[in-house]
GUSE-297314 format. One record per residue (C-alpha): residue number from 1; x, y, z; residue in three letters. Coordinates in pm, 1 decimal, always signed. Each point is the difference from the previous one (the first is absolute). Example, Ala and Ser with C-alpha at 12.3 -4.5 7.8 and 13.67 -1.06 7.14 Angstrom:
2
+-----+----------+----------+----------+---------+
: num :        x :        y :        z : residuo :
+-----+----------+----------+----------+---------+
:   1 :  +1230.0 :   -450.0 :   +780.0 :     ALA :
:   2 :   +137.0 :   +344.0 :    -66.0 :     SER :
+-----+----------+----------+----------+---------+
***
This chain:
321
+-----+----------+----------+----------+---------+
: num :        x :        y :        z : residuo :
+-----+----------+----------+----------+---------+
:   1 :  -1216.5 :  +1108.7 :  -2015.9 :     UNK :
:   2 :   +327.3 :    +16.1 :   -194.5 :     UNK :
:   3 :    +50.0 :   -262.7 :   -268.8 :     UNK :
:   4 :   +347.8 :   -152.9 :    -34.1 :     UNK :
:   5 :   +147.3 :   -211.0 :   -275.5 :     UNK :
:   6 :   +109.7 :   -325.5 :   +157.7 :     UNK :
:   7 :   +112.2 :   -353.4 :    -94.7 :     UNK :
:   8 :   -241.1 :   -191.6 :   +224.1 :     UNK :
:   9 :   -271.5 :   -237.2 :   -120.5 :     UNK :
:  10 :   -242.4 :   +160.5 :   +246.5 :     UNK :
:  11 :   -107.3 :   +352.2 :    +96.6 :     UNK :
:  12 :   +186.3 :   +102.0 :   +319.9 :     UNK :
:  13 :   -280.9 :   +245.7 :    +82.6 :     UNK :
:  14 :   -248.8 :   -289.3 :    -12.2 :     UNK :
:  15 :   -268.9 :   +234.9 :   -129.4 :     UNK :
:  16 :    -34.6 :   +189.0 :   +330.3 :     UNK :
:  17 :     -7.9 :   +377.8 :    +21.5 :     UNK :
:  18 :    +78.4 :   +190.0 :   +319.2 :     UNK :
:  19 :   -363.6 :    +18.3 :   +110.7 :     UNK :
:  20 :    -39.2 :   -375.4 :    -37.3 :     UNK :
:  21 :   +324.4 :    -69.7 :   +181.8 :     UNK :
:  22 :   -109.4 :   +216.5 :   +293.5 :     UNK :
:  23 :   -321.9 :   -202.5 :    +24.6 :     UNK :
:  24 :   +167.7 :   -340.4 :    +53.1 :     UNK :
:  25 :    -81.7 :   -153.6 :   +336.6 :     UNK :
:  26 :   +200.2 :   -270.1 :   +182.3 :     UNK :
:  27 :   -112.0 :   -362.5 :    +33.6 :     UNK :
:  28 :   -182.2 :   -121.2 :   +314.2 :     UNK :
:  29 :   +206.7 :    -41.1 :   +318.0 :     UNK :
:  30 :    +60.1 :   -361.7 :   +108.9 :     UNK :
:  31 :   -148.1 :    -64.1 :   +344.1 :     UNK :
:  32 :   +337.2 :    -57.1 :   +167.3 :     UNK :
:  33 :   +199.4 :   +251.8 :   -206.2 :     UNK :
:  34 :    +64.7 :   +240.0 :   +287.7 :     UNK :
:  35 :    +88.8 :   -278.0 :   +244.0 :     UNK :
:  36 :   +236.3 :   -156.8 :   -255.6 :     UNK :
:  37 :   +199.9 :   +320.2 :    -43.4 :     UNK :
:  38 :     -9.2 :   +110.6 :   +361.5 :     UNK :
:  39 :   +132.4 :   -338.4 :   +113.7 :     UNK :
:  40 :   +274.2 :    +11.9 :   -261.7 :     UNK :
:  41 :    +99.3 :   +349.8 :   +107.5 :     UNK :
:  42 :    +17.8 :    -94.2 :   +369.3 :     UNK :
:  43 :   +230.5 :   -292.1 :    -80.9 :     UNK :
:  44 :   +233.3 :   +227.5 :   -194.2 :     UNK :
:  45 :    -11.7 :   +267.7 :   +268.2 :     UNK :
:  46 :   +104.6 :   -255.2 :   +263.5 :     UNK :
:  47 :   +334.0 :    -56.3 :   -175.3 :     UNK :
:  48 :   +296.8 :   +196.6 :   +128.8 :     UNK :
:  49 :   +149.7 :   +182.0 :   -302.0 :     UNK :
:  50 :   +346.4 :   -157.0 :    -24.0 :     UNK :
:  51 :   +210.7 :   +188.2 :   -252.9 :     UNK :
:  52 :   +354.1 :    +90.7 :   -100.3 :     UNK :
:  53 :   +126.6 :   +328.0 :   -145.7 :     UNK :
:  54 :   +319.4 :    +71.7 :   -189.5 :     UNK :
:  55 :    +79.6 :   +347.1 :   -132.1 :     UNK :
:  56 :    +99.9 :    -19.4 :   -364.4 :     UNK :
:  57 :    +42.8 :   +364.7 :    -95.7 :     UNK :
:  58 :   -180.7 :   +328.1 :    -39.6 :     UNK :
:  59 :   -182.6 :   +170.7 :   -283.0 :     UNK :
:  60 :   -235.1 :   +294.1 :    -56.4 :     UNK :
:  61 :     +9.9 :   +104.8 :   +364.7 :     UNK :
:  62 :    -62.9 :   -350.0 :   +139.6 :     UNK :
:  63 :   +206.8 :   -254.2 :   +185.5 :     UNK :
:  64 :    -65.6 :   -330.7 :   -173.4 :     UNK :
:  65 :    -23.6 :   -326.0 :   +192.8 :     UNK :
:  66 :    -38.2 :   -355.3 :   -117.9 :     UNK :
:  67 :   -265.6 :   -159.6 :   +215.4 :     UNK :
:  68 :   -106.7 :   -357.8 :    +56.3 :     UNK :
:  69 :   -277.1 :   -107.6 :   +232.6 :     UNK :
:  70 :   -184.5 :   -309.6 :   +107.5 :     UNK :
:  71 :   -362.2 :    -25.3 :   -107.6 :     UNK :
:  72 :   -260.9 :   -268.5 :    +56.1 :     UNK :
:  73 :    +59.9 :   -360.8 :   -108.9 :     UNK :
:  74 :   +375.7 :    +59.1 :    +43.7 :     UNK :
:  75 :    +28.7 :   +209.7 :   -314.8 :     UNK :
:  76 :   +293.8 :   +240.0 :     -6.3 :     UNK :
:  77 :    -91.8 :   +331.3 :   -159.3 :     UNK :
:  78 :   +267.3 :   +219.7 :   -153.1 :     UNK :
:  79 :    -16.1 :   +363.8 :    -99.2 :     UNK :
:  80 :   +133.0 :   +348.9 :    +61.2 :     UNK :
:  81 :    -47.0 :   +263.8 :   +267.3 :     UNK :
:  82 :    +52.6 :   +368.1 :    -80.5 :     UNK :
:  83 :    +55.8 :   +233.4 :   +294.9 :     UNK :
:  84 :    +37.6 :   +377.5 :    -46.0 :     UNK :
:  85 :   +356.9 :   +111.7 :    +66.4 :     UNK :
:  86 :    -74.1 :   +347.6 :   +134.0 :     UNK :
:  87 :   -357.3 :    -16.1 :   +132.7 :     UNK :
:  88 :   -166.1 :   -172.8 :   +289.9 :     UNK :
:  89 :   -243.6 :   -276.2 :    -91.4 :     UNK :
:  90 :   -357.4 :   +104.1 :    +68.6 :     UNK :
:  91 :   -169.6 :   -226.4 :   -252.4 :     UNK :
:  92 :    +57.0 :   -347.7 :   -144.6 :     UNK :
:  93 :   -124.9 :   -123.5 :   -335.8 :     UNK :
:  94 :    +12.1 :   -360.4 :   -119.0 :     UNK :
:  95 :    +11.8 :    -22.8 :   -380.6 :     UNK :
:  96 :   -129.5 :   -308.0 :   -179.8 :     UNK :
:  97 :   +104.4 :   -105.7 :   -350.0 :     UNK :
:  98 :   -168.8 :   -141.1 :   -306.8 :     UNK :
:  99 :     +8.9 :   -362.5 :   -106.0 :     UNK :
: 100 :   +326.6 :    +62.6 :   -182.0 :     UNK :
: 101 :   +171.4 :    +33.9 :   +337.9 :     UNK :
: 102 :   +250.6 :   +267.7 :    +94.1 :     UNK :
: 103 :   +370.0 :    +47.4 :    -79.6 :     UNK :
: 104 :    +61.8 :   +311.0 :   +210.0 :     UNK :
: 105 :   -181.2 :   +254.3 :   +216.9 :     UNK :
: 106 :   -162.0 :   +316.5 :   -132.8 :     UNK :
: 107 :   +150.5 :   +338.9 :    +86.9 :     UNK :
: 108 :   -236.0 :   +245.4 :   -168.3 :     UNK :
: 109 :   -285.6 :    +46.9 :   +247.9 :     UNK :
: 110 :   +145.1 :   +313.6 :   +166.9 :     UNK :
: 111 :   -209.7 :    -33.4 :   +314.5 :     UNK :
: 112 :   +174.0 :   +160.7 :   +302.3 :     UNK :
: 113 :    +72.0 :   -163.8 :   +336.9 :     UNK :
: 114 :    -84.2 :   -342.3 :   -142.1 :     UNK :
: 115 :   +171.0 :   -340.4 :     +8.0 :     UNK :
: 116 :    -93.1 :   -245.4 :   -273.2 :     UNK :
: 117 :     +1.9 :   -378.8 :    +12.4 :     UNK :
: 118 :     +0.6 :   -188.8 :   -331.5 :     UNK :
: 119 :    -67.5 :   -367.8 :    +74.9 :     UNK :
: 120 :     -1.8 :   -264.6 :   -271.4 :     UNK :
: 121 :   -302.4 :   -219.7 :    +58.1 :     UNK :
: 122 :    +65.1 :   -368.6 :    +55.4 :     UNK :
: 123 :   +114.6 :   -194.8 :   -300.4 :     UNK :
: 124 :    +98.8 :   +309.8 :   -197.9 :     UNK :
: 125 :   +326.6 :   +190.8 :    -61.5 :     UNK :
: 126 :   +202.2 :    +17.8 :   +325.1 :     UNK :
: 127 :   -246.1 :   -238.9 :   +164.6 :     UNK :
: 128 :    +31.2 :   -286.8 :   -247.6 :     UNK :
: 129 :    -61.5 :   -344.6 :   +147.2 :     UNK :
: 130 :    +74.9 :   -343.2 :   -141.0 :     UNK :
: 131 :   -357.6 :   -116.2 :    +61.8 :     UNK :
: 132 :   -170.4 :   +293.9 :   -177.6 :     UNK :
: 133 :    +24.6 :   +100.7 :   -366.7 :     UNK :
: 134 :    +88.4 :   +363.7 :    -60.0 :     UNK :
: 135 :   -195.2 :     -5.9 :   -327.6 :     UNK :
: 136 :   -328.9 :   +189.4 :    +55.0 :     UNK :
: 137 :   -209.3 :   -255.6 :   -189.1 :     UNK :
: 138 :   +119.6 :   -273.8 :   +238.4 :     UNK :
: 139 :    +45.2 :   +208.4 :   +315.1 :     UNK :
: 140 :   -364.2 :   +111.3 :     -3.4 :     UNK :
: 141 :   -112.8 :   -365.4 :     -2.9 :     UNK :
: 142 :   +215.7 :   -116.5 :   +291.4 :     UNK :
: 143 :   -232.9 :   -179.5 :   +246.9 :     UNK :
: 144 :   -302.4 :   +166.6 :   -160.4 :     UNK :
: 145 :   -211.0 :   -292.9 :   +116.2 :     UNK :
: 146 :    +56.0 :    +80.1 :   +369.4 :     UNK :
: 147 :   -108.0 :   +337.4 :   +148.0 :     UNK :
: 148 :   +235.8 :    -40.4 :   +294.9 :     UNK :
: 149 :   +307.5 :    -81.4 :   -211.5 :     UNK :
: 150 :    -61.9 :   +210.8 :   -310.8 :     UNK :
: 151 :   +316.1 :   +192.2 :    -89.0 :     UNK :
: 152 :   -188.3 :   +331.7 :    -18.8 :     UNK :
: 153 :    -92.1 :    -29.1 :   +367.0 :     UNK :
: 154 :   +365.6 :    -51.5 :    +80.8 :     UNK :
: 155 :    +85.6 :   +318.1 :   -190.5 :     UNK :
: 156 :   -255.1 :   +185.7 :   +212.9 :     UNK :
: 157 :   +178.6 :   -138.7 :   +307.3 :     UNK :
: 158 :   +327.0 :   +136.5 :   -141.4 :     UNK :
: 159 :   -152.4 :   +347.2 :     -9.3 :     UNK :
: 160 :   -133.2 :    -21.4 :   +354.4 :     UNK :
: 161 :   +343.4 :   -110.8 :   +127.4 :     UNK :
: 162 :   +155.4 :   +293.1 :   -188.3 :     UNK :
: 163 :   -224.9 :   +234.8 :   +199.1 :     UNK :
: 164 :   +111.4 :   -167.3 :   +323.6 :     UNK :
: 165 :   +364.8 :    +53.7 :    -94.0 :     UNK :
: 166 :    -47.6 :   +367.8 :    -80.0 :     UNK :
: 167 :   -172.5 :    +55.7 :   +332.7 :     UNK :
: 168 :   +286.5 :   -168.5 :   +182.1 :     UNK :
: 169 :   +255.0 :   +212.1 :   -184.7 :     UNK :
: 170 :   -194.6 :   +328.2 :    +18.1 :     UNK :
: 171 :   -243.2 :     -7.7 :   +293.9 :     UNK :
: 172 :    -59.7 :   +376.5 :    -27.0 :     UNK :
: 173 :   -171.5 :    -62.0 :   -333.8 :     UNK :
: 174 :   -265.0 :   -220.5 :   +157.0 :     UNK :
: 175 :   -285.2 :   +220.9 :   -125.9 :     UNK :
: 176 :   +154.3 :    +63.2 :   -343.3 :     UNK :
: 177 :    +42.1 :   -331.9 :   -179.0 :     UNK :
: 178 :    -87.8 :     -3.6 :   -368.0 :     UNK :
: 179 :    -10.0 :   -248.0 :   -284.5 :     UNK :
: 180 :    +40.4 :    +38.6 :   -375.5 :     UNK :
: 181 :    -58.9 :   -285.0 :   -241.2 :     UNK :
: 182 :    -20.0 :    -36.7 :   -375.3 :     UNK :
: 183 :   -170.5 :   -278.5 :   -196.9 :     UNK :
: 184 :    +77.0 :   -319.3 :   +195.6 :     UNK :
: 185 :   +115.7 :   +211.5 :   +294.2 :     UNK :
: 186 :   -320.6 :   +203.2 :    -26.4 :     UNK :
: 187 :   -209.6 :   -313.2 :    +35.8 :     UNK :
: 188 :   +207.9 :   -113.8 :   +297.5 :     UNK :
: 189 :    -51.6 :   +340.5 :   +162.7 :     UNK :
: 190 :   -375.3 :    -13.6 :    -52.9 :     UNK :
: 191 :    -14.6 :   -343.5 :   +162.1 :     UNK :
: 192 :   +228.8 :    +95.3 :   +291.1 :     UNK :
: 193 :   -109.6 :   +351.2 :    +97.5 :     UNK :
: 194 :   -356.1 :    -58.4 :   +124.9 :     UNK :
: 195 :   +120.9 :   -219.0 :   +286.4 :     UNK :
: 196 :   +313.4 :   +193.6 :    +97.8 :     UNK :
: 197 :    -92.2 :   +329.0 :   +161.8 :     UNK :
: 198 :   +370.0 :    +76.2 :    +45.2 :     UNK :
: 199 :     -6.8 :    +94.7 :   -368.6 :     UNK :
: 200 :   -130.2 :   +357.3 :     -3.8 :     UNK :
: 201 :    +13.7 :   +100.2 :   -368.8 :     UNK :
: 202 :    -11.1 :   -204.7 :   -316.8 :     UNK :
: 203 :    +77.0 :    +50.3 :   -367.7 :     UNK :
: 204 :   -109.8 :   -265.2 :   -250.9 :     UNK :
: 205 :   +107.0 :    +25.9 :   -362.6 :     UNK :
: 206 :   -180.4 :   -222.0 :   -256.8 :     UNK :
: 207 :    -65.4 :   -261.9 :   +272.5 :     UNK :
: 208 :    -72.5 :   -360.7 :    -85.6 :     UNK :
: 209 :   -211.3 :   -276.5 :   +165.1 :     UNK :
: 210 :   -317.4 :   +210.8 :    -25.8 :     UNK :
: 211 :   -338.6 :   -169.4 :    -63.4 :     UNK :
: 212 :   +131.9 :   -347.8 :    -72.0 :     UNK :
: 213 :   -318.7 :   -133.9 :   -160.0 :     UNK :
: 214 :     -8.4 :   +285.8 :   -251.8 :     UNK :
: 215 :   +377.7 :    +22.5 :    -39.8 :     UNK :
: 216 :    +35.2 :   -361.0 :   -108.0 :     UNK :
: 217 :   -254.2 :    +46.2 :   -278.2 :     UNK :
: 218 :   +209.7 :   +272.7 :   -162.1 :     UNK :
: 219 :   +299.7 :    -90.7 :   -220.1 :     UNK :
: 220 :   +335.3 :   +144.3 :   +107.9 :     UNK :
: 221 :   +369.7 :    -61.9 :    -47.1 :     UNK :
: 222 :    +66.0 :    +10.5 :   +374.7 :     UNK :
: 223 :     -5.4 :   -245.8 :   +288.0 :     UNK :
: 224 :   -379.7 :     +5.2 :    -15.8 :     UNK :
: 225 :    +27.3 :   -187.0 :   -328.8 :     UNK :
: 226 :   +183.1 :   -285.0 :   +176.9 :     UNK :
: 227 :   -273.3 :    -15.7 :   +264.9 :     UNK :
: 228 :   -270.4 :     +7.2 :   -267.1 :     UNK :
: 229 :   +169.1 :   -286.7 :   -186.9 :     UNK :
: 230 :    +23.5 :   -195.7 :   +325.1 :     UNK :
: 231 :   -369.3 :    +53.5 :    +72.3 :     UNK :
: 232 :    -91.7 :   -119.7 :   -347.5 :     UNK :
: 233 :   +221.6 :   -305.7 :    +45.2 :     UNK :
: 234 :   -149.3 :   -108.8 :   +333.4 :     UNK :
: 235 :   -351.7 :   +104.1 :    -96.9 :     UNK :
: 236 :    -78.9 :   +223.0 :   +297.8 :     UNK :
: 237 :   +131.9 :   +306.7 :   +182.7 :     UNK :
: 238 :   +194.1 :    -97.7 :   +314.0 :     UNK :
: 239 :   -173.9 :   +112.5 :   +317.7 :     UNK :
: 240 :   +335.9 :   +156.7 :    +93.4 :     UNK :
: 241 :    -54.2 :   +287.6 :   -242.2 :     UNK :
: 242 :   -304.4 :   +127.8 :   +187.7 :     UNK :
: 243 :   +227.9 :    +63.5 :   +299.2 :     UNK :
: 244 :   +262.7 :   +169.0 :   -218.7 :     UNK :
: 245 :   -225.8 :   +250.3 :   -168.7 :     UNK :
: 246 :   +139.9 :   +350.3 :    +52.2 :     UNK :
: 247 :   -336.9 :   +159.9 :    -77.5 :     UNK :
: 248 :   -167.0 :   -195.3 :   +279.3 :     UNK :
: 249 :   +282.0 :    +88.2 :   +240.4 :     UNK :
: 250 :    -29.8 :   +368.0 :    -94.3 :     UNK :
: 251 :   -348.4 :    +10.3 :   +151.4 :     UNK :
: 252 :   +168.6 :    -23.6 :   +341.2 :     UNK :
: 253 :   +276.9 :   +256.9 :    -62.2 :     UNK :
: 254 :    -28.8 :   +324.1 :   +195.8 :     UNK :
: 255 :   +334.4 :   +170.0 :    -72.1 :     UNK :
: 256 :    +29.4 :   +300.8 :   -230.1 :     UNK :
: 257 :   +108.9 :   -126.8 :   -341.2 :     UNK :
: 258 :   +127.6 :   +147.7 :   -323.4 :     UNK :
: 259 :    -88.7 :   -215.0 :   -302.6 :     UNK :
: 260 :   +146.5 :     +7.1 :   -350.6 :     UNK :
: 261 :   -213.7 :   -215.8 :   -226.5 :     UNK :
: 262 :     +5.8 :    -44.5 :   -375.7 :     UNK :
: 263 :   -262.6 :    +12.7 :   -272.6 :     UNK :
: 264 :   +203.2 :   -231.0 :   -224.3 :     UNK :
: 265 :   +221.5 :   -278.8 :   +131.2 :     UNK :
: 266 :    +90.2 :   -328.0 :   -171.2 :     UNK :
: 267 :   +155.1 :   -151.6 :   +312.5 :     UNK :
: 268 :   -235.2 :   +100.7 :   +284.4 :     UNK :
: 269 :   -350.5 :    +42.5 :   -138.1 :     UNK :
: 270 :   -142.7 :   +345.0 :    +94.9 :     UNK :
: 271 :   -332.6 :   -140.2 :   +131.5 :     UNK :
: 272 :   +193.7 :   -179.7 :   +273.5 :     UNK :
: 273 :   +199.4 :   +312.8 :    +84.6 :     UNK :
: 274 :   -311.0 :   +216.3 :    +25.5 :     UNK :
: 275 :   -181.5 :   -266.5 :   +204.5 :     UNK :
: 276 :   +263.0 :    +48.5 :   +271.7 :     UNK :
: 277 :    -26.3 :   +378.9 :    -13.9 :     UNK :
: 278 :   -380.2 :     -5.2 :     +4.0 :     UNK :
: 279 :    -11.8 :   -233.3 :   +300.5 :     UNK :
: 280 :   +256.9 :   +184.9 :   +214.1 :     UNK :
: 281 :   -184.0 :   +129.3 :   +305.8 :     UNK :
: 282 :   +244.6 :   +259.9 :   +132.2 :     UNK :
: 283 :    +71.5 :   +347.0 :   -143.8 :     UNK :
: 284 :   +127.7 :    -36.7 :   -355.1 :     UNK :
: 285 :   +142.5 :   +201.6 :   -287.5 :     UNK :
: 286 :     -7.9 :   -116.1 :   -360.2 :     UNK :
: 287 :   +261.4 :    +60.3 :   -270.1 :     UNK :
: 288 :   -109.8 :   -141.7 :   -335.1 :     UNK :
: 289 :   +279.9 :   -116.6 :   -228.0 :     UNK :
: 290 :    -50.6 :    -26.8 :   -374.3 :     UNK :
: 291 :   +164.0 :   -342.1 :    +13.2 :     UNK :
: 292 :   +188.6 :   -242.9 :   +222.5 :     UNK :
: 293 :   +271.7 :   -251.7 :    -91.4 :     UNK :
: 294 :    +17.4 :   +168.4 :   -341.1 :     UNK :
: 295 :   +195.7 :   +290.9 :   -146.8 :     UNK :
: 296 :   -218.6 :   +291.5 :   -108.8 :     UNK :
: 297 :    +45.3 :   +365.7 :   -104.7 :     UNK :
: 298 :    -92.4 :   +169.7 :   +329.1 :     UNK :
: 299 :   +181.4 :   -253.5 :   +220.7 :     UNK :
: 300 :   +289.3 :   +220.3 :   +111.7 :     UNK :
: 301 :   -230.3 :   +292.2 :    +75.0 :     UNK :
: 302 :   -248.8 :   -211.9 :   +193.5 :     UNK :
: 303 :   +273.9 :   -172.4 :   +198.7 :     UNK :
: 304 :   +138.9 :   +339.9 :   +101.4 :     UNK :
: 305 :   -345.7 :   +123.9 :   +102.6 :     UNK :
: 306 :    -49.7 :   -315.6 :   +203.5 :     UNK :
: 307 :   +337.0 :    +42.5 :   +169.8 :     UNK :
: 308 :    -93.1 :   +355.9 :   +101.8 :     UNK :
: 309 :   -322.4 :   -129.7 :   +152.5 :     UNK :
: 310 :   +186.0 :   -272.4 :   +188.7 :     UNK :
: 311 :   +251.8 :   +251.4 :   +133.5 :     UNK :
: 312 :   -287.0 :   +212.0 :   +131.3 :     UNK :
: 313 :   -188.8 :   -301.2 :   +137.7 :     UNK :
: 314 :   +294.0 :   -142.9 :   +196.8 :     UNK :
: 315 :   +180.9 :   +328.9 :    +52.2 :     UNK :
: 316 :   -296.0 :   +129.0 :   +197.4 :     UNK :
: 317 :    +44.9 :   -289.8 :   +242.0 :     UNK :
: 318 :   +379.7 :    +31.0 :    +23.1 :     UNK :
: 319 :     -9.2 :   +373.3 :    +73.6 :     UNK :
: 320 :   -251.6 :    -39.2 :   +278.8 :     UNK :
: 321 :   +171.6 :    +33.4 :   +338.4 :     UNK :
+-----+----------+----------+----------+---------+
***
């Protein structure tokens, strides 16, 4: 365990070493957990993916399109689509963002034959909405008292509709749909993937929403702190959070996954990250970061190593004919 100087009033490693983190188990599964998510998925799948595309330029070998699509509850989701200029599309990857939102797409993945969709989840960045705060500490509490209306469930719907759009645009990639998500987007991916078998490969980087009962006992500077404050204020943990526990959902995930999880993280507590990894049922690879949401000496080197692993993980799929 590397020790970092930091300004926080708490220890972002929470006293766990790697062996202890790998021993964390998820909470019990609510009796109707599977039915809840399967029913939600079927409702999203029944929607025809209405969308508009407008080409806005090219860069780094991609044609760039502005995209807007209709998601559940009449939310309009904005984002970007990158399509390779000189290669056929054999694979599609949806890329989720952190709670800070997204200002532009990423161009650095260098994965051949692949189209990328960068949606902004509802209420955030290009998908801002007058009824939803784009501040993480408020966004994460939106309808937290109702499992059916909780904003995080809507963000999962946004991901499922993104898959539907990619399949309509690139039907030949039907067996090669991937997802990448970091932090907030990692948690959304962990909640969404177990129920959507159209998603074939998954990468989760410092994912949130893992092991809610443990997570909310650990001090952070992230959205979890807002939820913890809310729980203290009302005097009990909303039943909603048991349905939005990414570590519980991971028990039902069968896709191959590449995890990047941190030993030290002031924003997404490592025990929650590792709870998701430990619970994931399908084939999984682990990349251990020295830290997440924090600058550290080996950060550039580790990010480059992780990128190489991702290129191999998704490149293997894209090159398969």
